[in-house]
N, C-alpha and C positions, 0 to 999 in steps of 0.2 A: 097721751104723753106720760102720764104718771106710771102706767104699766111699763113703758119703754125705759123710764128712768130707773125703776126698781129692778129691772132685769139687766141693766147695764148697757142697753142699746143706745146708739147715738141717734140724734134727732136733728133735723135742719132748724128746729125752733127750740130754744131753751127758755126757761123761766124760773122765777123764784119769788119767795115772799118772806118778809120778816117784819117785826114790829118797829114802829117809828120810835127812835130813841128820845125824841123831844116830847112825844105824846104816846105812851104805851097803850092807849085805848084805840089807836089807829095802826093799820098795817100798810106796808108799802109793797108793791109788786113790780117786777120787771119782766119783760119779754124781749128776747133778742135772738140773734143768729146763733145757731148751735154749731156743733162740729160736723166734719165730713162723715159720711156713712161708710165709705170704702177705706180700706186700711192705709193707703198712701197715694201720692199723686200719680204714680205710674198706672194705677187702675183707671184714672181719668184721662191720661194723655197717650199711653202707648197704643199702637194700632195693630198689635198682634191679634190673631183670631181669639185667643184665650181672653184677652181683656175686652175685646168687642163683645163677646158673649156675656161676660160678667156685667158690663155696662148695660146691655140690653135687659138682662134679668133684673138688674138693680132699678132701672127706670120703671119696669113693670111693678116691682115690689113697692116703690115709692108711690106710684099711682094708686095701688090698692090700699096702702096705708092712709093716704089723704082722702080716699073715698069713704073710709069708715066713719060712722057717726061718733061724735064725742060723748 
């Protein structure tokens, strides 16, 4: 995920960390839903051959990314 963040790629999972304002010896962390990976909603909803092919390739890409070891 760090590599994706540094290269500007989107991720289905986002996260961050910062120091605790009340106790600077402790850190806080959050993990949440990230942004969409395709440019806009038409890539997800339109049924033209172009978008069907893009979605198919995207599903394969996401599966490969999730299969990588952390």
